[in-house]
Each structure stands twice: as structure tokens, then as C-alpha cells.
mmCIF file as Biopython writes it, N, C-alpha, C and O atoms, coordinates in Angstrom:
data_model
#
loop_
_atom_site.group_PDB
_atom_site.id
_atom_site.type_symbol
_atom_site.label_atom_id
_atom_site.label_alt_id
_atom_site.label_comp_id
_atom_site.label_asym_id
_atom_site.label_entity_id
_atom_site.label_seq_id
_atom_site.pdbx_PDB_ins_code
_atom_site.Cartn_x
_atom_site.Cartn_y
_atom_site.Cartn_z
_atom_site.occupancy
_atom_site.B_iso_or_equiv
_atom_site.auth_seq_id
_atom_site.auth_asym_id
_atom_site.pdbx_PDB_model_num
ATOM 1   N N  . MET A ? 1  ? 25.959 4.526   -0.168  1.0 0.0 1  A 1 
ATOM 2   C CA . MET A ? 1  ? 27.032 3.641   0.197   1.0 0.0 1  A 1 
ATOM 3   C C  . MET A ? 1  ? 27.289 2.599   -0.889  1.0 0.0 1  A 1 
ATOM 4   O O  . MET A ? 1  ? 28.418 2.468   -1.361  1.0 0.0 1  A 1 
ATOM 5   N N  . LEU A ? 2  ? 26.262 1.859   -1.290  1.0 0.0 2  A 1 
ATOM 6   C CA . LEU A ? 2  ? 26.426 0.833   -2.317  1.0 0.0 2  A 1 
ATOM 7   C C  . LEU A ? 2  ? 26.046 1.413   -3.678  1.0 0.0 2  A 1 
ATOM 8   O O  . LEU A ? 2  ? 24.871 1.485   -4.035  1.0 0.0 2  A 1 
ATOM 9   N N  . SER A ? 3  ? 27.045 1.815   -4.410  1.0 0.0 3  A 1 
ATOM 10  C CA . SER A ? 3  ? 26.767 2.428   -5.701  1.0 0.0 3  A 1 
ATOM 11  C C  . SER A ? 3  ? 26.967 1.458   -6.856  1.0 0.0 3  A 1 
ATOM 12  O O  . SER A ? 3  ? 26.544 1.744   -7.976  1.0 0.0 3  A 1 
ATOM 13  N N  . ARG A ? 4  ? 27.603 0.318   -6.609  1.0 0.0 4  A 1 
ATOM 14  C CA . ARG A ? 4  ? 27.838 -0.625  -7.693  1.0 0.0 4  A 1 
ATOM 15  C C  . ARG A ? 4  ? 26.855 -1.791  -7.594  1.0 0.0 4  A 1 
ATOM 16  O O  . ARG A ? 4  ? 26.501 -2.220  -6.495  1.0 0.0 4  A 1 
ATOM 17  N N  . PRO A ? 5  ? 26.420 -2.297  -8.740  1.0 0.0 5  A 1 
ATOM 18  C CA . PRO A ? 5  ? 25.451 -3.391  -8.705  1.0 0.0 5  A 1 
ATOM 19  C C  . PRO A ? 5  ? 26.098 -4.718  -8.310  1.0 0.0 5  A 1 
ATOM 20  O O  . PRO A ? 5  ? 27.294 -4.930  -8.511  1.0 0.0 5  A 1 
ATOM 21  N N  . TYR A ? 6  ? 25.300 -5.582  -7.758  1.0 0.0 6  A 1 
ATOM 22  C CA . TYR A ? 6  ? 25.729 -6.924  -7.396  1.0 0.0 6  A 1 
ATOM 23  C C  . TYR A ? 6  ? 24.935 -7.932  -8.218  1.0 0.0 6  A 1 
ATOM 24  O O  . TYR A ? 6  ? 23.758 -7.720  -8.510  1.0 0.0 6  A 1 
ATOM 25  N N  . PHE A ? 7  ? 25.583 -9.021  -8.585  1.0 0.0 7  A 1 
ATOM 26  C CA . PHE A ? 7  ? 24.953 -10.066 -9.380  1.0 0.0 7  A 1 
ATOM 27  C C  . PHE A ? 7  ? 24.743 -11.308 -8.521  1.0 0.0 7  A 1 
ATOM 28  O O  . PHE A ? 7  ? 25.559 -11.610 -7.651  1.0 0.0 7  A 1 
ATOM 29  N N  . THR A ? 8  ? 23.656 -12.021 -8.765  1.0 0.0 8  A 1 
ATOM 30  C CA . THR A ? 8  ? 23.420 -13.303 -8.117  1.0 0.0 8  A 1 
ATOM 31  C C  . THR A ? 8  ? 24.142 -14.386 -8.911  1.0 0.0 8  A 1 
ATOM 32  O O  . THR A ? 8  ? 24.562 -14.161 -10.046 1.0 0.0 8  A 1 
ATOM 33  N N  . THR A ? 9  ? 24.279 -15.555 -8.309  1.0 0.0 9  A 1 
ATOM 34  C CA . THR A ? 9  ? 24.898 -16.664 -9.042  1.0 0.0 9  A 1 
ATOM 35  C C  . THR A ? 9  ? 24.048 -17.032 -10.256 1.0 0.0 9  A 1 
ATOM 36  O O  . THR A ? 9  ? 24.581 -17.430 -11.292 1.0 0.0 9  A 1 
ATOM 37  N N  . HIS A ? 10 ? 22.747 -16.902 -10.129 1.0 0.0 10 A 1 
ATOM 38  C CA . HIS A ? 10 ? 21.841 -17.188 -11.245 1.0 0.0 10 A 1 
ATOM 39  C C  . HIS A ? 10 ? 22.080 -16.211 -12.398 1.0 0.0 10 A 1 
ATOM 40  O O  . HIS A ? 10 ? 22.153 -16.626 -13.554 1.0 0.0 10 A 1 
ATOM 41  N N  . GLU A ? 11 ? 22.201 -14.937 -12.096 1.0 0.0 11 A 1 
ATOM 42  C CA . GLU A ? 11 ? 22.431 -13.933 -13.135 1.0 0.0 11 A 1 
ATOM 43  C C  . GLU A ? 11 ? 23.764 -14.150 -13.850 1.0 0.0 11 A 1 
ATOM 44  O O  . GLU A ? 11 ? 23.848 -14.007 -15.069 1.0 0.0 11 A 1 
ATOM 45  N N  . ILE A ? 12 ? 24.797 -14.494 -13.095 1.0 0.0 12 A 1 
ATOM 46  C CA . ILE A ? 12 ? 26.110 -14.748 -13.690 1.0 0.0 12 A 1 
ATOM 47  C C  . ILE A ? 12 ? 26.050 -15.987 -14.579 1.0 0.0 12 A 1 
ATOM 48  O O  . ILE A ? 12 ? 26.604 -15.995 -15.678 1.0 0.0 12 A 1 
ATOM 49  N N  . ALA A ? 13 ? 25.377 -17.030 -14.102 1.0 0.0 13 A 1 
ATOM 50  C CA . ALA A ? 13 ? 25.240 -18.257 -14.892 1.0 0.0 13 A 1 
ATOM 51  C C  . ALA A ? 13 ? 24.529 -17.981 -16.216 1.0 0.0 13 A 1 
ATOM 52  O O  . ALA A ? 13 ? 24.950 -18.477 -17.262 1.0 0.0 13 A 1 
ATOM 53  N N  . GLU A ? 14 ? 23.468 -17.204 -16.175 1.0 0.0 14 A 1 
ATOM 54  C CA . GLU A ? 14 ? 22.750 -16.852 -17.406 1.0 0.0 14 A 1 
ATOM 55  C C  . GLU A ? 14 ? 23.611 -15.999 -18.328 1.0 0.0 14 A 1 
ATOM 56  O O  . GLU A ? 14 ? 23.611 -16.201 -19.542 1.0 0.0 14 A 1 
ATOM 57  N N  . LEU A ? 15 ? 24.335 -15.060 -17.766 1.0 0.0 15 A 1 
ATOM 58  C CA . LEU A ? 15 ? 25.173 -14.151 -18.547 1.0 0.0 15 A 1 
ATOM 59  C C  . LEU A ? 15 ? 26.244 -14.904 -19.325 1.0 0.0 15 A 1 
ATOM 60  O O  . LEU A ? 15 ? 26.486 -14.610 -20.496 1.0 0.0 15 A 1 
ATOM 61  N N  . PHE A ? 16 ? 26.894 -15.887 -18.671 1.0 0.0 16 A 1 
ATOM 62  C CA . PHE A ? 16 ? 27.995 -16.609 -19.298 1.0 0.0 16 A 1 
ATOM 63  C C  . PHE A ? 16 ? 27.599 -17.978 -19.842 1.0 0.0 16 A 1 
ATOM 64  O O  . PHE A ? 16 ? 28.444 -18.723 -20.337 1.0 0.0 16 A 1 
ATOM 65  N N  . LYS A ? 17 ? 26.307 -18.305 -19.746 1.0 0.0 17 A 1 
ATOM 66  C CA . LYS A ? 17 ? 25.789 -19.580 -20.253 1.0 0.0 17 A 1 
ATOM 67  C C  . LYS A ? 17 ? 26.510 -20.772 -19.623 1.0 0.0 17 A 1 
ATOM 68  O O  . LYS A ? 17 ? 26.963 -21.684 -20.314 1.0 0.0 17 A 1 
ATOM 69  N N  . ILE A ? 18 ? 26.601 -20.736 -18.299 1.0 0.0 18 A 1 
ATOM 70  C CA . ILE A ? 18 ? 27.189 -21.818 -17.516 1.0 0.0 18 A 1 
ATOM 71  C C  . ILE A ? 18 ? 26.211 -22.169 -16.399 1.0 0.0 18 A 1 
ATOM 72  O O  . ILE A ? 18 ? 25.217 -21.471 -16.196 1.0 0.0 18 A 1 
ATOM 73  N N  . SER A ? 19 ? 26.489 -23.235 -15.688 1.0 0.0 19 A 1 
ATOM 74  C CA . SER A ? 19 ? 25.583 -23.622 -14.606 1.0 0.0 19 A 1 
ATOM 75  C C  . SER A ? 19 ? 25.859 -22.801 -13.351 1.0 0.0 19 A 1 
ATOM 76  O O  . SER A ? 19 ? 26.955 -22.274 -13.159 1.0 0.0 19 A 1 
ATOM 77  N N  . GLU A ? 20 ? 24.849 -22.708 -12.512 1.0 0.0 20 A 1 
ATOM 78  C CA . GLU A ? 20 ? 25.021 -22.024 -11.227 1.0 0.0 20 A 1 
ATOM 79  C C  . GLU A ? 20 ? 26.032 -22.755 -10.360 1.0 0.0 20 A 1 
ATOM 80  O O  . GLU A ? 20 ? 26.751 -22.129 -9.582  1.0 0.0 20 A 1 
ATOM 81  N N  . ALA A ? 21 ? 26.092 -24.077 -10.489 1.0 0.0 21 A 1 
ATOM 82  C CA . ALA A ? 21 ? 27.059 -24.862 -9.720  1.0 0.0 21 A 1 
ATOM 83  C C  . ALA A ? 21 ? 28.486 -24.450 -10.079 1.0 0.0 21 A 1 
ATOM 84  O O  . ALA A ? 21 ? 29.353 -24.388 -9.208  1.0 0.0 21 A 1 
ATOM 85  N N  . THR A ? 22 ? 28.727 -24.171 -11.347 1.0 0.0 22 A 1 
ATOM 86  C CA . THR A ? 22 ? 30.052 -23.731 -11.775 1.0 0.0 22 A 1 
ATOM 87  C C  . THR A ? 22 ? 30.407 -22.395 -11.131 1.0 0.0 22 A 1 
ATOM 88  O O  . THR A ? 22 ? 31.538 -22.199 -10.687 1.0 0.0 22 A 1 
ATOM 89  N N  . VAL A ? 23 ? 29.459 -21.492 -11.080 1.0 0.0 23 A 1 
ATOM 90  C CA . VAL A ? 23 ? 29.685 -20.183 -10.453 1.0 0.0 23 A 1 
ATOM 91  C C  . VAL A ? 23 ? 29.984 -20.376 -8.969  1.0 0.0 23 A 1 
ATOM 92  O O  . VAL A ? 23 ? 30.942 -19.807 -8.446  1.0 0.0 23 A 1 
ATOM 93  N N  . ARG A ? 24 ? 29.169 -21.176 -8.296  1.0 0.0 24 A 1 
ATOM 94  C CA . ARG A ? 24 ? 29.390 -21.434 -6.871  1.0 0.0 24 A 1 
ATOM 95  C C  . ARG A ? 24 ? 30.729 -22.114 -6.619  1.0 0.0 24 A 1 
ATOM 96  O O  . ARG A ? 24 ? 31.397 -21.808 -5.631  1.0 0.0 24 A 1 
ATOM 97  N N  . ASN A ? 25 ? 31.132 -23.028 -7.492  1.0 0.0 25 A 1 
ATOM 98  C CA . ASN A ? 25 ? 32.432 -23.693 -7.349  1.0 0.0 25 A 1 
ATOM 99  C C  . ASN A ? 25 ? 33.575 -22.688 -7.452  1.0 0.0 25 A 1 
ATOM 100 O O  . ASN A ? 25 ? 34.539 -22.771 -6.691  1.0 0.0 25 A 1 
ATOM 101 N N  . ARG A ? 26 ? 33.481 -21.747 -8.376  1.0 0.0 26 A 1 
ATOM 102 C CA . ARG A ? 26 ? 34.512 -20.710 -8.511  1.0 0.0 26 A 1 
ATOM 103 C C  . ARG A ? 26 ? 34.576 -19.838 -7.257  1.0 0.0 26 A 1 
ATOM 104 O O  . ARG A ? 26 ? 35.655 -19.412 -6.847  1.0 0.0 26 A 1 
ATOM 105 N N  . ILE A ? 27 ? 33.432 -19.579 -6.658  1.0 0.0 27 A 1 
ATOM 106 C CA . ILE A ? 27 ? 33.386 -18.798 -5.417  1.0 0.0 27 A 1 
ATOM 107 C C  . ILE A ? 27 ? 34.031 -19.602 -4.289  1.0 0.0 27 A 1 
ATOM 108 O O  . ILE A ? 27 ? 34.883 -19.084 -3.566  1.0 0.0 27 A 1 
ATOM 109 N N  . HIS A ? 28 ? 33.633 -20.851 -4.140  1.0 0.0 28 A 1 
ATOM 110 C CA . HIS A ? 28 ? 34.172 -21.699 -3.062  1.0 0.0 28 A 1 
ATOM 111 C C  . HIS A ? 28 ? 35.666 -21.954 -3.221  1.0 0.0 28 A 1 
ATOM 112 O O  . HIS A ? 28 ? 36.380 -22.088 -2.228  1.0 0.0 28 A 1 
ATOM 113 N N  . ASP A ? 29 ? 36.146 -22.022 -4.467  1.0 0.0 29 A 1 
ATOM 114 C CA . ASP A ? 29 ? 37.580 -22.227 -4.732  1.0 0.0 29 A 1 
ATOM 115 C C  . ASP A ? 29 ? 38.404 -20.970 -4.482  1.0 0.0 29 A 1 
ATOM 116 O O  . ASP A ? 29 ? 39.633 -21.025 -4.452  1.0 0.0 29 A 1 
ATOM 117 N N  . GLY A ? 30 ? 37.726 -19.836 -4.303  1.0 0.0 30 A 1 
ATOM 118 C CA . GLY A ? 30 ? 38.424 -18.579 -4.062  1.0 0.0 30 A 1 
ATOM 119 C C  . GLY A ? 30 ? 38.815 -17.843 -5.329  1.0 0.0 30 A 1 
ATOM 120 O O  . GLY A ? 30 ? 39.514 -16.831 -5.264  1.0 0.0 30 A 1 
ATOM 121 N N  . ASP A ? 31 ? 38.374 -18.334 -6.488  1.0 0.0 31 A 1 
ATOM 122 C CA . ASP A ? 31 ? 38.687 -17.678 -7.759  1.0 0.0 31 A 1 
ATOM 123 C C  . ASP A ? 31 ? 37.838 -16.425 -7.986  1.0 0.0 31 A 1 
ATOM 124 O O  . ASP A ? 31 ? 38.298 -15.449 -8.578  1.0 0.0 31 A 1 
ATOM 125 N N  . LEU A ? 32 ? 36.607 -16.470 -7.512  1.0 0.0 32 A 1 
ATOM 126 C CA . LEU A ? 32 ? 35.659 -15.378 -7.716  1.0 0.0 32 A 1 
ATOM 127 C C  . LEU A ? 32 ? 35.243 -14.836 -6.353  1.0 0.0 32 A 1 
ATOM 128 O O  . LEU A ? 32 ? 34.689 -15.561 -5.527  1.0 0.0 32 A 1 
ATOM 129 N N  . ARG A ? 33 ? 35.517 -13.562 -6.129  1.0 0.0 33 A 1 
ATOM 130 C CA . ARG A ? 33 ? 35.199 -12.914 -4.847  1.0 0.0 33 A 1 
ATOM 131 C C  . ARG A ? 33 ? 33.698 -12.661 -4.756  1.0 0.0 33 A 1 
ATOM 132 O O  . ARG A ? 33 ? 33.086 -12.175 -5.708  1.0 0.0 33 A 1 
ATOM 133 N N  . ALA A ? 34 ? 33.111 -12.990 -3.619  1.0 0.0 34 A 1 
ATOM 134 C CA . ALA A ? 34 ? 31.672 -12.828 -3.429  1.0 0.0 34 A 1 
ATOM 135 C C  . ALA A ? 34 ? 31.367 -12.479 -1.980  1.0 0.0 34 A 1 
ATOM 136 O O  . ALA A ? 34 ? 32.198 -12.657 -1.089  1.0 0.0 34 A 1 
ATOM 137 N N  . VAL A ? 35 ? 30.143 -11.974 -1.766  1.0 0.0 35 A 1 
ATOM 138 C CA . VAL A ? 35 ? 29.642 -11.663 -0.432  1.0 0.0 35 A 1 
ATOM 139 C C  . VAL A ? 35 ? 28.495 -12.632 -0.167  1.0 0.0 35 A 1 
ATOM 140 O O  . VAL A ? 35 ? 27.642 -12.856 -1.027  1.0 0.0 35 A 1 
ATOM 141 N N  . ARG A ? 36 ? 28.487 -13.196 1.020   1.0 0.0 36 A 1 
ATOM 142 C CA . ARG A ? 36 ? 27.448 -14.166 1.352   1.0 0.0 36 A 1 
ATOM 143 C C  . ARG A ? 36 ? 26.354 -13.488 2.176   1.0 0.0 36 A 1 
ATOM 144 O O  . ARG A ? 36 ? 26.630 -12.811 3.167   1.0 0.0 36 A 1 
ATOM 145 N N  . PHE A ? 37 ? 25.109 -13.686 1.747   1.0 0.0 37 A 1 
ATOM 146 C CA . PHE A ? 37 ? 23.933 -13.219 2.470   1.0 0.0 37 A 1 
ATOM 147 C C  . PHE A ? 37 ? 23.081 -14.440 2.765   1.0 0.0 37 A 1 
ATOM 148 O O  . PHE A ? 37 ? 22.340 -14.912 1.903   1.0 0.0 37 A 1 
ATOM 149 N N  . GLY A ? 38 ? 23.188 -14.952 3.986   1.0 0.0 38 A 1 
ATOM 150 C CA . GLY A ? 38 ? 22.470 -16.179 4.325   1.0 0.0 38 A 1 
ATOM 151 C C  . GLY A ? 38 ? 23.037 -17.336 3.532   1.0 0.0 38 A 1 
ATOM 152 O O  . GLY A ? 38 ? 24.211 -17.676 3.677   1.0 0.0 38 A 1 
ATOM 153 N N  . ARG A ? 39 ? 22.210 -17.946 2.692   1.0 0.0 39 A 1 
ATOM 154 C CA . ARG A ? 39 ? 22.650 -19.066 1.860   1.0 0.0 39 A 1 
ATOM 155 C C  . ARG A ? 39 ? 22.976 -18.627 0.437   1.0 0.0 39 A 1 
ATOM 156 O O  . ARG A ? 39 ? 23.359 -19.454 -0.390  1.0 0.0 39 A 1 
ATOM 157 N N  . GLU A ? 40 ? 22.831 -17.361 0.146   1.0 0.0 40 A 1 
ATOM 158 C CA . GLU A ? 40 ? 23.041 -16.842 -1.207  1.0 0.0 40 A 1 
ATOM 159 C C  . GLU A ? 40 ? 24.323 -16.019 -1.305  1.0 0.0 40 A 1 
ATOM 160 O O  . GLU A ? 40 ? 24.773 -15.435 -0.319  1.0 0.0 40 A 1 
ATOM 161 N N  . PHE A ? 41 ? 24.901 -15.977 -2.494  1.0 0.0 41 A 1 
ATOM 162 C CA . PHE A ? 41 ? 26.077 -15.168 -2.767  1.0 0.0 41 A 1 
ATOM 163 C C  . PHE A ? 41 ? 25.716 -14.021 -3.698  1.0 0.0 41 A 1 
ATOM 164 O O  . PHE A ? 41 ? 24.818 -14.139 -4.531  1.0 0.0 41 A 1 
ATOM 165 N N  . ARG A ? 42 ? 26.429 -12.908 -3.546  1.0 0.0 42 A 1 
ATOM 166 C CA . ARG A ? 42 ? 26.327 -11.779 -4.464  1.0 0.0 42 A 1 
ATOM 167 C C  . ARG A ? 42 ? 27.748 -11.411 -4.881  1.0 0.0 42 A 1 
ATOM 168 O O  . ARG A ? 42 ? 28.666 -11.408 -4.060  1.0 0.0 42 A 1 
ATOM 169 N N  . VAL A ? 43 ? 27.920 -11.100 -6.167  1.0 0.0 43 A 1 
ATOM 170 C CA . VAL A ? 43 ? 29.228 -10.754 -6.719  1.0 0.0 43 A 1 
ATOM 171 C C  . VAL A ? 43 ? 29.147 -9.338  -7.263  1.0 0.0 43 A 1 
ATOM 172 O O  . VAL A ? 43 ? 28.267 -9.026  -8.065  1.0 0.0 43 A 1 
ATOM 173 N N  . ALA A ? 44 ? 30.062 -8.481  -6.827  1.0 0.0 44 A 1 
ATOM 174 C CA . ALA A ? 44 ? 30.104 -7.102  -7.310  1.0 0.0 44 A 1 
ATOM 175 C C  . ALA A ? 44 ? 30.550 -7.092  -8.771  1.0 0.0 44 A 1 
ATOM 176 O O  . ALA A ? 44 ? 31.359 -7.920  -9.190  1.0 0.0 44 A 1 
ATOM 177 N N  . ALA A ? 45 ? 30.017 -6.154  -9.531  1.0 0.0 45 A 1 
ATOM 178 C CA . ALA A ? 45 ? 30.375 -6.028  -10.943 1.0 0.0 45 A 1 
ATOM 179 C C  . ALA A ? 45 ? 31.889 -5.883  -11.102 1.0 0.0 45 A 1 
ATOM 180 O O  . ALA A ? 45 ? 32.475 -6.465  -12.015 1.0 0.0 45 A 1 
ATOM 181 N N  . LYS A ? 46 ? 32.516 -5.117  -10.227 1.0 0.0 46 A 1 
ATOM 182 C CA . LYS A ? 46 ? 33.966 -4.909  -10.273 1.0 0.0 46 A 1 
ATOM 183 C C  . LYS A ? 46 ? 34.707 -6.232  -10.104 1.0 0.0 46 A 1 
ATOM 184 O O  . LYS A ? 46 ? 35.685 -6.486  -10.808 1.0 0.0 46 A 1 
ATOM 185 N N  . ASP A ? 47 ? 34.254 -7.074  -9.182  1.0 0.0 47 A 1 
ATOM 186 C CA . ASP A ? 47 ? 34.895 -8.366  -8.943  1.0 0.0 47 A 1 
ATOM 187 C C  . ASP A ? 47 ? 34.662 -9.333  -10.099 1.0 0.0 47 A 1 
ATOM 188 O O  . ASP A ? 47 ? 35.542 -10.129 -10.426 1.0 0.0 47 A 1 
ATOM 189 N N  . LEU A ? 48 ? 33.494 -9.273  -10.717 1.0 0.0 48 A 1 
ATOM 190 C CA . LEU A ? 48 ? 33.211 -10.117 -11.870 1.0 0.0 48 A 1 
ATOM 191 C C  . LEU A ? 48 ? 34.102 -9.716  -13.049 1.0 0.0 48 A 1 
ATOM 192 O O  . LEU A ? 48 ? 34.639 -10.577 -13.746 1.0 0.0 48 A 1 
ATOM 193 N N  . GLU A ? 49 ? 34.256 -8.407  -13.269 1.0 0.0 49 A 1 
ATOM 194 C CA . GLU A ? 49 ? 35.128 -7.923  -14.337 1.0 0.0 49 A 1 
ATOM 195 C C  . GLU A ? 49 ? 36.573 -8.345  -14.091 1.0 0.0 49 A 1 
ATOM 196 O O  . GLU A ? 49 ? 37.267 -8.743  -15.026 1.0 0.0 49 A 1 
ATOM 197 N N  . ALA A ? 50 ? 37.028 -8.264  -12.852 1.0 0.0 50 A 1 
ATOM 198 C CA . ALA A ? 50 ? 38.399 -8.668  -12.510 1.0 0.0 50 A 1 
ATOM 199 C C  . ALA A ? 50 ? 38.587 -10.159 -12.762 1.0 0.0 50 A 1 
ATOM 200 O O  . ALA A ? 50 ? 39.636 -10.570 -13.258 1.0 0.0 50 A 1 
ATOM 201 N N  . PHE A ? 51 ? 37.597 -10.969 -12.434 1.0 0.0 51 A 1 
ATOM 202 C CA . PHE A ? 51 ? 37.675 -12.408 -12.672 1.0 0.0 51 A 1 
ATOM 203 C C  . PHE A ? 51 ? 37.793 -12.703 -14.162 1.0 0.0 51 A 1 
ATOM 204 O O  . PHE A ? 51 ? 38.617 -13.519 -14.576 1.0 0.0 51 A 1 
ATOM 205 N N  . VAL A ? 52 ? 36.975 -12.044 -14.958 1.0 0.0 52 A 1 
ATOM 206 C CA . VAL A ? 52 ? 37.003 -12.259 -16.406 1.0 0.0 52 A 1 
ATOM 207 C C  . VAL A ? 52 ? 38.364 -11.854 -16.977 1.0 0.0 52 A 1 
ATOM 208 O O  . VAL A ? 52 ? 38.945 -12.590 -17.775 1.0 0.0 52 A 1 
ATOM 209 N N  . GLU A ? 53 ? 38.868 -10.701 -16.577 1.0 0.0 53 A 1 
ATOM 210 C CA . GLU A ? 53 ? 40.175 -10.240 -17.056 1.0 0.0 53 A 1 
ATOM 211 C C  . GLU A ? 53 ? 41.297 -11.182 -16.643 1.0 0.0 53 A 1 
ATOM 212 O O  . GLU A ? 53 ? 42.218 -11.430 -17.421 1.0 0.0 53 A 1 
ATOM 213 N N  . ALA A ? 54 ? 41.227 -11.703 -15.435 1.0 0.0 54 A 1 
ATOM 214 C CA . ALA A ? 54 ? 42.274 -12.602 -14.940 1.0 0.0 54 A 1 
ATOM 215 C C  . ALA A ? 54 ? 42.271 -13.938 -15.677 1.0 0.0 54 A 1 
ATOM 216 O O  . ALA A ? 54 ? 43.295 -14.619 -15.720 1.0 0.0 54 A 1 
ATOM 217 N N  . HIS A ? 55 ? 41.148 -14.315 -16.249 1.0 0.0 55 A 1 
ATOM 218 C CA . HIS A ? 55 ? 41.049 -15.600 -16.932 1.0 0.0 55 A 1 
ATOM 219 C C  . HIS A ? 55 ? 41.005 -15.461 -18.450 1.0 0.0 55 A 1 
ATOM 220 O O  . HIS A ? 55 ? 40.683 -16.422 -19.149 1.0 0.0 55 A 1 
ATOM 221 N N  . ALA A ? 56 ? 41.321 -14.291 -18.959 1.0 0.0 56 A 1 
ATOM 222 C CA . ALA A ? 56 ? 41.381 -14.089 -20.401 1.0 0.0 56 A 1 
ATOM 223 C C  . ALA A ? 56 ? 42.600 -14.841 -20.964 1.0 0.0 56 A 1 
ATOM 224 O O  . ALA A ? 56 ? 43.595 -15.037 -20.267 1.0 0.0 56 A 1 
ATOM 225 N N  . THR A ? 57 ? 42.504 -15.248 -22.207 1.0 0.0 57 A 1 
ATOM 226 C CA . THR A ? 57 ? 43.593 -16.022 -22.803 1.0 0.0 57 A 1 
ATOM 227 C C  . THR A ? 57 ? 44.771 -15.156 -23.209 1.0 0.0 57 A 1 
ATOM 228 O O  . THR A ? 57 ? 45.869 -15.668 -23.428 1.0 0.0 57 A 1 
ATOM 229 N N  . ARG A ? 58 ? 44.560 -13.870 -23.310 1.0 0.0 58 A 1 
ATOM 230 C CA . ARG A ? 58 ? 45.667 -12.962 -23.626 1.0 0.0 58 A 1 
ATOM 231 C C  . ARG A ? 58 ? 45.389 -11.606 -22.988 1.0 0.0 58 A 1 
ATOM 232 O O  . ARG A ? 58 ? 44.239 -11.282 -22.692 1.0 0.0 58 A 1 
ATOM 233 N N  . PRO A ? 59 ? 46.439 -10.814 -22.777 1.0 0.0 59 A 1 
ATOM 234 C CA . PRO A ? 59 ? 46.224 -9.501  -22.154 1.0 0.0 59 A 1 
ATOM 235 C C  . PRO A ? 59 ? 45.442 -8.569  -23.067 1.0 0.0 59 A 1 
ATOM 236 O O  . PRO A ? 59 ? 45.415 -8.765  -24.282 1.0 0.0 59 A 1 
ATOM 237 N N  . PRO A ? 60 ? 44.805 -7.555  -22.487 1.0 0.0 60 A 1 
ATOM 238 C CA . PRO A ? 60 ? 44.041 -6.601  -23.319 1.0 0.0 60 A 1 
ATOM 239 C C  . PRO A ? 60 ? 44.978 -5.860  -24.252 1.0 0.0 60 A 1 
ATOM 240 O O  . PRO A ? 60 ? 46.146 -5.638  -23.935 1.0 0.0 60 A 1 
ATOM 241 N N  . GLU A ? 61 ? 44.446 -5.478  -25.419 1.0 0.0 61 A 1 
ATOM 242 C CA . GLU A ? 61 ? 45.241 -4.750  -26.399 1.0 0.0 61 A 1 
ATOM 243 C C  . GLU A ? 61 ? 45.588 -3.382  -25.879 1.0 0.0 61 A 1 
ATOM 244 O O  . GLU A ? 61 ? 44.773 -2.720  -25.236 1.0 0.0 61 A 1 
ATOM 245 N N  . GLN A ? 62 ? 46.811 -2.957  -26.162 1.0 0.0 62 A 1 
ATOM 246 C CA . GLN A ? 62 ? 47.282 -1.628  -25.754 1.0 0.0 62 A 1 
ATOM 247 C C  . GLN A ? 62 ? 47.030 -0.645  -26.890 1.0 0.0 62 A 1 
ATOM 248 O O  . GLN A ? 62 ? 47.465 -0.877  -28.018 1.0 0.0 62 A 1 
ATOM 249 N N  . ASN A ? 63 ? 46.338 0.442   -26.604 1.0 0.0 63 A 1 
ATOM 250 C CA . ASN A ? 63 ? 46.104 1.492   -27.602 1.0 0.0 63 A 1 
ATOM 251 C C  . ASN A ? 63 ? 47.279 2.453   -27.587 1.0 0.0 63 A 1 
ATOM 252 O O  . ASN A ? 63 ? 47.573 3.078   -26.567 1.0 0.0 63 A 1 
ATOM 253 N N  . GLU A ? 64 ? 47.941 2.564   -28.715 1.0 0.0 64 A 1 
ATOM 254 C CA . GLU A ? 64 ? 49.084 3.471   -28.788 1.0 0.0 64 A 1 
ATOM 255 C C  . GLU A ? 64 ? 48.822 4.569   -29.751 1.0 0.0 64 A 1 
ATOM 256 O O  . GLU A ? 64 ? 49.675 5.434   -29.948 1.0 0.0 64 A 1 
#
């Protein structure tokens, strides 16, 4: 059923060199989609990739 990996707020913070509070704020603001398990959040790799793409400064290059 669950074939895609999920990241913790700690893992995302380490990956992007930001604080965990920043990750949690993005989740609470509705910018980053997450699943809540008790007091912890998990973010699907697909949702993290979508967040990064949505906040890129320019669109991805088109290969022609």
C-alpha cells in the first residue's frame, strides 16, 4: 500500500539546512502537505517535490 517514502520534519530540516520550526510553520500555513501521526508530521516525497517545484524561482527548463 505505502510504496513511497515519508520524511519527518527533522529529516526535511536537515536536508534543506533549515530549522524544524520552519518546516512545521510551512505545514501549519498549508504550504506543505503533511500527514499527522499523534504529535508528529510526515511528508510524502511526492509532496515535498511538489513544494520545492512550486517555490522555485523559475520554471524547469524545457528539453527540446
